[in-house]
C-alpha positions as CSV (number, residue, x, y, z in Angstrom):
1,X,-10.9,12.7,6.6
2,X,-12.7,9.6,4.9
3,X,-13.7,9.4,1.5
4,X,-18.0,10.4,2.9
5,X,-18.9,11.5,6.0
6,X,-21.2,9.2,7.9
7,X,-23.8,12.1,7.8
8,X,-27.6,11.1,8.9
9,X,-28.3,12.2,5.1
10,X,-28.1,9.0,3.5
11,X,-24.9,7.0,2.8
12,X,-23.5,6.2,-0.8
13,X,-24.8,3.1,-3.0
14,X,-21.5,1.6,-2.7
15,X,-20.5,1.1,-6.9
16,X,-16.7,0.9,-7.8
17,X,-15.9,2.4,-11.2
18,X,-13.2,0.4,-13.2
19,X,-10.0,1.6,-12.5
20,X,-8.7,4.1,-14.9
21,X,-5.1,6.1,-15.7
22,X,-6.8,9.4,-14.2
23,X,-7.3,7.8,-11.5
24,X,-3.4,7.1,-10.6
25,X,-0.9,9.3,-9.5
26,X,3.0,9.1,-10.7
27,X,4.2,6.3,-9.0
28,X,0.3,4.3,-9.6
29,X,1.3,5.4,-13.3
30,X,4.7,4.1,-13.4
31,X,3.5,0.6,-11.7
32,X,0.2,0.5,-14.0
33,X,2.4,0.7,-17.0
34,X,5.2,-1.8,-15.5
35,X,2.5,-4.1,-14.8
36,X,1.8,-4.5,-18.4
37,X,5.4,-5.3,-19.2
38,X,6.0,-1.9,-20.7
39,X,8.9,0.3,-20.3
40,X,8.7,2.9,-18.0
41,X,8.8,6.1,-20.1
42,X,6.1,4.5,-21.5
43,X,3.9,5.9,-18.1
44,X,5.1,10.2,-19.1
45,X,3.8,9.6,-22.2
46,X,0.5,8.4,-21.5
47,X,-0.1,11.3,-19.3
48,X,1.5,13.6,-21.5
49,X,-1.4,12.3,-24.0
50,X,-4.2,12.8,-21.4
51,X,-3.4,15.6,-19.7
52,X,-1.3,17.5,-22.2
53,X,-3.6,16.5,-25.6
54,X,-6.6,15.5,-23.9
55,X,-6.6,12.0,-25.5
56,X,-8.1,9.0,-24.0
57,X,-7.8,6.8,-26.1
58,X,-4.7,4.7,-26.8
59,X,-5.9,4.1,-30.4
60,X,-5.1,7.7,-31.2
61,X,-1.3,7.7,-29.5
62,X,0.5,8.0,-32.7
63,X,3.4,7.6,-30.2
64,X,2.2,4.3,-28.6
65,X,3.1,1.1,-30.5
66,X,0.2,-0.1,-32.7
67,X,1.1,-3.5,-31.1
68,X,-0.3,-2.5,-27.1
69,X,-2.7,0.2,-27.9
70,X,-5.4,-2.5,-27.4
71,X,-4.0,-4.0,-24.5
72,X,-3.4,-0.4,-23.0
73,X,-6.8,0.6,-23.6
74,X,-8.6,-2.1,-21.9
75,X,-6.4,-2.0,-19.0
76,X,-5.8,2.1,-18.2
77,X,-8.3,3.8,-20.4
78,X,-12.3,2.0,-19.7
79,X,-14.8,4.1,-20.9
80,X,-16.3,6.0,-17.6
81,X,-18.8,8.3,-19.0
82,X,-21.0,8.5,-21.7
83,X,-23.1,12.2,-22.6
84,X,-26.6,10.8,-22.6
85,X,-28.5,14.3,-23.4
86,X,-26.8,17.6,-24.2
87,X,-28.7,20.8,-24.1
88,X,-27.1,24.2,-25.2
89,X,-28.2,27.7,-25.1
90,X,-27.1,31.4,-25.2
91,X,-26.1,30.9,-28.9
92,X,-24.1,28.0,-27.6
93,X,-22.1,29.9,-24.9
94,X,-23.7,27.6,-22.0
95,X,-24.3,24.0,-22.3
96,X,-25.4,21.4,-20.5
97,X,-24.3,17.5,-20.1
98,X,-26.1,14.6,-18.6
99,X,-23.5,12.0,-18.0
100,X,-24.1,8.5,-17.3
101,X,-21.5,6.4,-16.0
102,X,-20.6,2.4,-16.4
103,X,-23.1,1.8,-13.4
104,X,-26.4,3.7,-14.9
105,X,-25.5,6.3,-12.1
106,X,-25.9,10.1,-14.0
107,X,-24.9,13.2,-13.3
108,X,-24.3,16.7,-14.4
109,X,-21.6,19.5,-15.6
110,X,-22.1,22.5,-17.3
111,X,-19.3,24.5,-19.6
112,X,-19.9,28.2,-19.5
113,X,-17.8,30.9,-22.0
114,X,-17.8,34.3,-21.0
115,X,-15.3,36.9,-22.7
116,X,-12.8,36.7,-20.3
117,X,-12.7,32.9,-19.6
118,X,-14.3,29.1,-19.9
119,X,-15.8,27.7,-16.8
120,X,-16.7,24.3,-16.2
121,X,-19.0,23.6,-13.1
122,X,-18.6,19.7,-12.4
123,X,-19.4,17.2,-9.9
124,X,-18.0,15.4,-7.4
125,X,-21.1,13.1,-6.5
126,X,-23.9,11.4,-8.0
127,X,-26.5,13.4,-5.9
128,X,-26.2,14.8,-2.7
129,X,-26.6,13.9,0.5
130,X,-26.9,17.2,2.2
131,X,-30.9,17.8,1.7
132,X,-31.0,21.2,1.2
133,X,-34.5,21.4,0.4
134,X,-34.2,24.1,-2.6
135,X,-32.2,22.4,-4.3
136,X,-33.1,19.6,-7.4
137,X,-30.0,17.3,-6.5
138,X,-30.3,17.6,-2.7
139,X,-34.1,16.5,-3.4
140,X,-33.1,13.4,-5.2
141,X,-30.6,12.3,-1.9
142,X,-27.1,10.5,-2.5
143,X,-26.6,7.5,-4.7
144,X,-22.8,7.5,-4.4
145,X,-19.1,9.0,-4.3
146,X,-17.5,10.0,-7.9
147,X,-13.9,8.5,-8.7
148,X,-11.4,10.8,-9.8
149,X,-11.5,9.5,-12.8
150,X,-15.0,10.6,-12.8
151,X,-14.8,14.2,-11.7
152,X,-11.3,14.3,-14.1
153,X,-13.3,13.5,-17.1
154,X,-15.9,16.0,-17.0
155,X,-12.8,18.4,-16.9
156,X,-10.8,17.0,-19.9
157,X,-14.2,16.6,-21.9
158,X,-15.0,20.3,-21.7
159,X,-11.3,21.3,-22.3
160,X,-11.7,19.0,-25.4
161,X,-15.1,20.7,-26.3
162,X,-13.7,24.2,-26.1
163,X,-10.9,23.7,-28.2
164,X,-12.6,21.5,-31.1
165,X,-16.0,23.5,-30.8
166,X,-16.9,25.0,-34.5
167,X,-20.1,25.3,-36.4
168,X,-23.6,26.6,-38.2
169,X,-25.3,28.3,-35.1
170,X,-22.6,28.7,-32.5
171,X,-21.9,32.3,-31.8
172,X,-18.5,33.2,-33.3
173,X,-17.6,34.2,-29.5
174,X,-18.3,30.8,-28.3
175,X,-16.0,28.5,-31.0
176,X,-12.4,27.7,-29.6
177,X,-10.7,28.3,-26.6
178,X,-8.9,27.1,-23.6
179,X,-10.6,25.9,-20.5
180,X,-9.1,28.3,-17.8
181,X,-11.6,27.6,-14.7
182,X,-13.2,24.8,-13.1
183,X,-15.6,24.9,-10.2
184,X,-17.1,22.2,-7.9
185,X,-20.4,23.5,-7.7
186,X,-22.3,20.8,-9.5
187,X,-24.1,17.7,-8.1
188,X,-22.7,16.7,-4.6
189,X,-20.7,18.2,-1.6
190,X,-17.0,18.2,-2.6
191,X,-15.7,18.1,0.9
192,X,-17.9,14.8,1.8
193,X,-15.7,13.0,-0.9
194,X,-12.6,14.9,0.2
195,X,-9.8,12.1,-0.9
196,X,-11.1,11.9,-4.0
197,X,-11.5,15.4,-5.1
198,X,-8.0,16.3,-3.8
199,X,-6.7,14.1,-5.9
200,X,-8.5,15.5,-8.9
201,X,-7.6,18.5,-7.5
202,X,-3.9,17.8,-7.6
203,X,-4.2,17.0,-11.2
204,X,-6.0,19.6,-12.1
205,X,-3.3,22.4,-11.2
206,X,-0.2,20.6,-11.6
207,X,1.4,21.1,-15.4
208,X,1.7,18.7,-18.0
209,X,2.1,15.9,-18.0
210,X,0.8,15.4,-14.2
211,X,-2.4,17.5,-14.5
212,X,-4.2,19.8,-16.6
213,X,-1.9,22.9,-15.6
214,X,-5.1,24.9,-14.6
215,X,-3.8,27.6,-12.2
216,X,-5.2,27.0,-8.0
217,X,-6.3,30.6,-8.1
218,X,-8.8,29.8,-10.9
219,X,-9.9,26.2,-8.6
220,X,-12.9,26.8,-6.5
221,X,-14.5,24.3,-3.9
222,X,-17.6,24.5,-2.9
223,X,-18.8,23.2,0.7
224,X,-22.4,23.6,3.0
225,X,-20.1,23.7,5.6
226,X,-18.1,20.2,6.8
227,X,-16.2,22.8,9.1
228,X,-13.4,20.1,9.8
229,X,-13.2,19.1,6.4
230,X,-12.8,23.1,5.3
231,X,-9.9,23.2,7.8
232,X,-8.0,19.9,6.6
233,X,-8.6,21.6,2.8
234,X,-6.6,24.5,4.3
235,X,-3.8,22.7,5.6
236,X,-3.3,20.8,2.2
237,X,-2.1,24.2,1.2
238,X,-3.7,23.6,-2.5
239,X,-4.6,27.7,-2.2
240,X,-7.8,26.9,-4.7
241,X,-10.8,29.5,-4.3
242,X,-13.2,28.3,-1.1
243,X,-16.6,28.9,-1.9
244,X,-19.0,28.5,2.0
245,X,-22.8,28.5,1.1
246,X,-24.2,29.6,3.8
247,X,-27.8,30.8,2.8
248,X,-28.9,32.5,5.9
249,X,-26.8,33.8,8.6
250,X,-28.5,33.0,11.5
251,X,-29.0,29.2,12.7
252,X,-32.6,28.9,13.0
253,X,-33.2,29.2,9.2
254,X,-30.0,27.4,8.5
255,X,-31.1,24.3,10.1
256,X,-33.9,24.1,7.8
257,X,-32.1,25.6,4.5
258,X,-29.0,23.3,5.1
259,X,-29.5,20.8,7.6
260,X,-25.5,20.6,8.1
261,X,-25.9,23.0,9.9
262,X,-27.6,21.2,12.9
263,X,-24.0,19.3,13.2
264,X,-21.9,22.3,12.8
265,X,-23.3,26.0,13.3
266,X,-22.6,28.9,11.4
267,X,-20.3,30.3,13.8
268,X,-18.3,27.2,13.5
269,X,-18.3,27.1,9.7
270,X,-17.3,31.0,9.7
271,X,-14.3,30.0,11.8
272,X,-13.9,27.1,9.7
273,X,-13.7,30.0,6.9
274,X,-11.6,32.1,8.3
275,X,-8.8,29.6,9.1
276,X,-8.8,28.7,5.4
277,X,-8.3,32.6,4.6
278,X,-5.6,32.9,7.5
279,X,-3.8,29.6,6.2
280,X,-3.5,30.5,2.2
281,X,-4.6,34.5,2.4
282,X,-7.4,33.8,-0.1
283,X,-10.6,35.4,0.0
284,X,-13.7,33.7,0.9
285,X,-16.8,33.3,-1.1
286,X,-19.8,33.4,0.5
287,X,-22.7,31.5,-1.3
288,X,-26.4,32.9,-0.6
289,X,-29.0,32.4,-2.7
290,X,-31.9,34.3,-2.4
291,X,-35.4,32.7,-1.9
292,X,-38.4,34.9,-1.7
293,X,-39.6,35.8,1.6
294,X,-37.0,33.3,3.2
295,X,-34.0,34.2,3.3
296,X,-33.8,37.9,2.0
297,X,-35.2,40.2,4.8
298,X,-33.6,43.3,5.2
299,X,-32.3,42.1,8.8
300,X,-31.3,39.5,7.5
301,X,-28.8,41.3,4.9
302,X,-27.2,43.4,7.8
303,X,-27.0,40.1,10.0
304,X,-25.1,38.6,6.9
305,X,-23.3,41.5,6.8
306,X,-22.3,42.1,10.4
307,X,-21.3,38.4,11.1
308,X,-18.9,38.2,7.9
309,X,-17.3,41.8,8.7
310,X,-16.6,40.1,12.0
311,X,-15.1,36.5,11.0
312,X,-13.2,37.3,7.7
313,X,-13.5,41.4,7.3
314,X,-12.0,42.1,3.8
315,X,-11.4,38.3,3.3
316,X,-15.0,37.7,2.8
317,X,-17.3,38.1,-1.2
318,X,-20.8,37.7,-1.1
319,X,-22.0,35.9,-4.2
320,X,-26.0,36.7,-4.0
321,X,-27.4,33.8,-6.5
322,X,-30.7,34.8,-7.8
323,X,-32.1,31.1,-7.1
324,X,-33.3,29.0,-10.1
325,X,-36.4,27.3,-8.8
326,X,-36.9,23.6,-9.7
327,X,-40.3,22.2,-10.9
328,X,-43.0,22.0,-8.1
329,X,-40.9,23.8,-5.9
330,X,-42.8,26.0,-3.4
331,X,-39.3,28.4,-3.3
332,X,-38.8,31.1,-5.8
333,X,-36.2,34.4,-7.0
334,X,-36.9,37.5,-4.8
335,X,-37.7,40.3,-6.9
336,X,-35.2,42.5,-8.0
337,X,-35.9,45.5,-6.0
338,X,-35.6,43.2,-2.9
339,X,-32.4,42.0,-4.8
340,X,-31.0,45.3,-5.0
341,X,-31.9,45.8,-1.5
342,X,-30.4,43.1,0.3
343,X,-27.1,44.0,-1.8
344,X,-27.2,47.7,-0.5
345,X,-27.1,46.5,3.4
346,X,-24.5,44.0,2.9
347,X,-22.3,46.3,1.5
348,X,-22.9,49.5,4.0
349,X,-21.1,46.6,6.2
350,X,-18.1,46.8,4.8
351,X,-18.4,43.2,2.6
352,X,-17.8,43.0,-0.5
353,X,-21.4,41.7,-2.2
354,X,-22.6,41.3,-5.9
355,X,-24.9,39.3,-7.5
356,X,-23.8,36.3,-10.0
357,X,-24.4,35.7,-13.3
358,X,-27.4,33.3,-13.9
359,X,-27.1,31.0,-16.8
360,X,-29.2,28.4,-18.5
361,X,-32.6,28.5,-16.6
362,X,-34.0,27.7,-19.8
363,X,-32.3,24.5,-19.9
364,X,-33.0,24.0,-17.0
365,X,-29.1,24.5,-15.8
366,X,-29.5,24.4,-11.6
367,X,-27.6,21.2,-10.7
368,X,-29.6,18.6,-10.3
369,X,-32.9,19.4,-13.0
370,X,-31.3,17.9,-16.0
371,X,-30.6,14.7,-14.1
372,X,-34.2,14.6,-12.8
373,X,-36.1,15.1,-16.0
374,X,-34.5,11.7,-17.0
């Protein structure tokens, strides 16, 4: 699987970020340290600092000799991301960041605190080439793939924020804590940046000093249905949660809502999802953004339930997502009675179905909205 699939939705602009320590695997770290003329044990020392202590500035690494800190900083820890805008809501429990990379591209992450978990939603691309018309990111098109380090820096920043946050205006329940969940549901199609996303996932789930030590079961990778990449992800046996953004159970509508359906139809996406479930034993999350008078009809709820029951059985769970409309869009969320009836009909088919908690409507938390605003 190449880093980006040659889809008709536009190729990424080629811009290569500087090499960062987080781009390197164990052998790469060893080679980089050797190239600086440092003893081999420094590679593990740096990894412990980055993944174990969330430190990305060698000048703050007190176990590193002062004489080499500048050299290590310049060679392995370039500044990759700058937070250019931050917005909070829910008494500090939801926090959205607009990041700017060294080449000027921008993307977003959202940190969400719940009673039982702390979740960061991260981006895998700057923009997106999948062209889904109801999605703010899709409307903006694809700029480029993110590097592995740019992905991991979003995770590290969230972990630092949770560890250090305190102060006036922040609800006590939103202070302190540890990062527990990672969802690749920000900007971009993760499986269209396959190699870098997989490298990032491996470092997210590996225990320190090789990674952040997040449980694979607490990592979710979403996709609009790139069937070959879903099958390849299954065969990686990483056992992360797969989220398939379906949004319509019939090809006629999905061809419009999710244009990649013109290449891989609903049946192909569900077959790949079944392969994922069979290989990993994990339940597949089916994402369904409910759009007023578009995909919320009772017959579509029944068709969705029947197709999922046949394809995945008990290994399917539907997340109904009330649409977060983007400014100027013709799309709107379904009324609550329609939403409740949709969920009821899916459940009647023997398929688990719940409505996702929506966070941050007042801070433009739909992916791509903040970047679109500038």
